[in-house]
N, C-alpha and C positions, 0 to 999 in steps of 0.2 A: 700623230706619232709616226716616226720613221719605221720603215720595214727593214730590219737589220738581221744579220746573221753573225753570230759569234763563232769564230774559227779557232781551233786549237791544232797545232802541228806538233807531232811527237817525233823528234829526231832521235831515233834509238841508237844505242851503241852496238858493238859487235854481239852477235848471238851464236849459239852452238846448234847442234843437231838434235837436241832433245826438244821435240815439238811441244810437248806438254809444258815444259819450262818456258818456252818462247810465248806460248799463248798466255801463260800466267803473267809475263812481262806486259803484254797488251792489256790484260785486265788490271794490273797494278797501275799502269799509266792512266787508264780511264778513272780509276778510283782517285788518283792524285789530282785530277783536274775537276773533280766533282763540284767544288765550290765556285769554279769559274762559270758554271752553267752553260757549257758550250752547246751550240747547235750542230756543229760538225767537228769530228776529230779525225785527222788524217795520219796514217802510218806510212812508213817507207815501203818500197817495192819488196815483195816476198817477205812480209813482216813476221811470218811464223816459222821461217826456215833461214838458215844461213844463205847467202848468195853464192850458190855452188857452181854457177856457170862461169868459172874462171880458168877454163882450159883443162879441166880434169877428165871430161868425158867419162864419167863414172855412172854406170847404169844403176847403181845402188840408190842414187838420189831420186829415182822415179818412185821409190817407196814413200817419199815424203808428200807426194801429191794426194789430194783428197777431193771429194765431190762437193758440189754446191747445189743444194744445201748439204751440209755435212756437220761433223762434230764441232768444228771450230766456229762455224757460223751460228750454230745453236748456242754455244757457250758465250760468244761475244754478243750475240743478239740479246741474251738475257741481261747482260750488263748494260747494253745500250738502252734497253727498256727501263732498267733500274734508274739510269741517269736521265732518261728522256731526251737522248741526243742521237744524231746520225753518226755512224762510224763508216769511214771509207777504209776497208781492210784489204790490202793486197795479199795474195796468197798463191801457192802453187796448186793449180786446179787440174783434177783429172776429169776428162770429159765423159760423156755417157757411153761412147763407143771405145772398145779396146784400142789402145795405142794413141789415144788423144790426150795431150797434155798442153797446158796453157799457162802463161804468165798473166795472171788475172787480178782483178780487184772487184770486190763486191760492196754494194751500198746497203747498209743495214739501217732501217728506220728507227725512230724513237719508240715504236711499238715492238721492237725486237725482230721484226720480219724483214726479209730481203725485199728491196725495192727493185723491180725489173726496169731495164732500160729499153728504149725503143730506137731501132736503127732508122736511118733515113727512108728506107723502103717499107717501114711499118712493122717489120719483124720484132718480136720481143725477145730479150735476152736476160739471163739472170746475172751475168757478170760483164764487165768490160774486159776483153781479152786483148793483150798487147798486139798491135798491128804490125810493128816493125821489129824484127828479131835480128839482133846484132851478132856479128861474128868477126873478130879481128885479133891480131897479134901485133901490138905496138912495140914489143920488146920491153926490156927492163921489168919483166914480170907482169906487164899489163896485157892480159889475154882474156878473151871472151869467147865462149862456145855455146851461146844460147840456142843456136839452131839445132844442136844435138838434143836439147830437152823440150823445146817449145814449138808448137804450131802457131800459125798466124791467126789473128783475129778477123772477124767478118766486117769490121767497119767502126763507125763512131756513133754509138748510141748516146742519147740523153736520158737523164733520170729525173723524174718529177718528184720533188720532195716537198715537205711542209714549208720549207724555206726557199723555194724557188727551184728552177731547172738547172741541173749541173751536168758537167761532162768530166771525163777522165782521160788522161793520156799517161802512159807509163814509160818513163826513162827515155829510151831511144826515140820514142814517138815524138818527143818535144823538138827534135831537129827537123821535122817536116811541117812547115807552116800550114799546109792544106788542112791538117787535122783541126787546128784551132779555128780556121775559117768555117769548116763544116759544122763544128759545134756552135759557133756564133750564129750561123744562118738558121740553125735549129732552135735558137733562143736561149742557149746556155748563158747563165749569169755568172757562174763560178766554174772554173776548170781546175780540177785537182790533179797534180802531177807528182805521184810517188816515184822515187828513183833510188837506185843503188849505184852511185856514180863515183868514179875514181879518175885520177890522172889530171892532165893539164887542162881539161875542159872545165875544171872548177872556176877558172878565170872568166868563163862565159856563162856560167849557170844562171846567176841572178840577172845578169844583163839580158839574156835571152828571154827569160820569163817576163821581165819588165816590158820588153819590146812587144811581145805577143799580147800582153794585157792591154797596152795602150792602143795597139792597132785594131783591136776587136772590141774595146769598151766592155771588158768583163774583168773580174778578179781572177788572178792566177795564184794557186797555192802550191808551192814546191816543198817536198819533204824528202830529205836524203838520209842515209845512214851516216854514222860517224865513227872514226877510229879504225884500228887494225883488227880485222876479222880473220881468224885462222880456219881454213877449210882444207881437209886433207893435209897435204904437205906444203900448202901454199898460204900466203898471207896477202890480203887485199886491204888497201887503205882507202877509206871513204872520207871525203873532205867535209861533209856536213853542209853548212851554209843554207839550210832550209829557210824559206821566206814566205811571207804573205804580201802579195802585191795588189794594190788597188787599181782602179779602172783608168787612171792616168799614168800608170806605170810607176807609181810611187811605192816605195817599200814601207809597209805599215808595221812589219815586225821582221826581225832577222835573227837567226840562230848563229852561234859562233862556229868557227872552223874546228873540225876534228873531234869535238867532244859532244856527248849527249846533251840535249836540252829540250825544253818544251816552250813554245812561243804561242802567243795568241793576239788576235786583233778582231775588230768588228767591221763588217762590210755593210755599207748602206746599199741595199738592193734597189731602192727607188732611184738612187743616183745613177745606177746602171741604165735604167730605162731612159732617164733624162739625157744621159750622155749619148746614147745611140740616136737621139733626136737631133743632136748637134753635130755628131761625127758621122759623116755620110759614106764611110768606106764600104759599108755593106750595100748601100743603094747604088754606089758608083762603080761597082765591079764591072769588068768587061769579060765575062766568061768565054765569049767568042774568040778572044785573043789567046786563050790558054791551051789550045789544042796540043802544043808541043809537050806540055806537062803530062798529058795522058798517053803519049806515044811510047 
């Protein structure tokens, strides 16, 4: 028998500021894919809130943050246990200390419990916290002020699940190839990439994920929002194009542009191990040449 993982990606449409309603959307999606018997279900960046970091700098949005564990992880955990699947749930996390806020993702296991991650130095963490926090104004209504809301993460943990070792990168993280390599060196077999991505970079989204999958011999799973989302007095358009990419960079499943969709595919985990025995990019690294990167 092959060692496989069934992946479901939920490309959500626009959502509002009623967190209870947004959590219900997550639960409804999980119910809708019950018959697919997924091993993993991935949701987009900040799945339980609108993506409010679009230039508003509004302190009221801090009220949407919650702790982990917290009410949402408890509710979604109960549904994950009911379905017997893992859920990768991105959310707005409030840290243990006052003033700590993060753009995070939590891994919930099929027993309904949070699966901790392990950083390269051995520290355990309950969430993946986005490491690269963007801030830009491209004009034409494309503005981002994440640095107003989110602190930086501590690095790249891996999470050991019943279906293999996984890693997570959130949105802007995907532009930094070092993160993928660090996850590969720690033995990650699948990397989940939840995003809330707009603008001209849509032309590069799938291509970038395919490249990183092929050069590290792991599966890469991208999940974006879709459609026009109204937050405050502004509207942001999310292009969708969620995808499931295999270890050779092949697209196994693709969501449409601009509209909500659910896609699924199966990853052969044994093939990942075999591929790394043929593809020697991890063996043939030359870290002594990379000093400039760390300056």
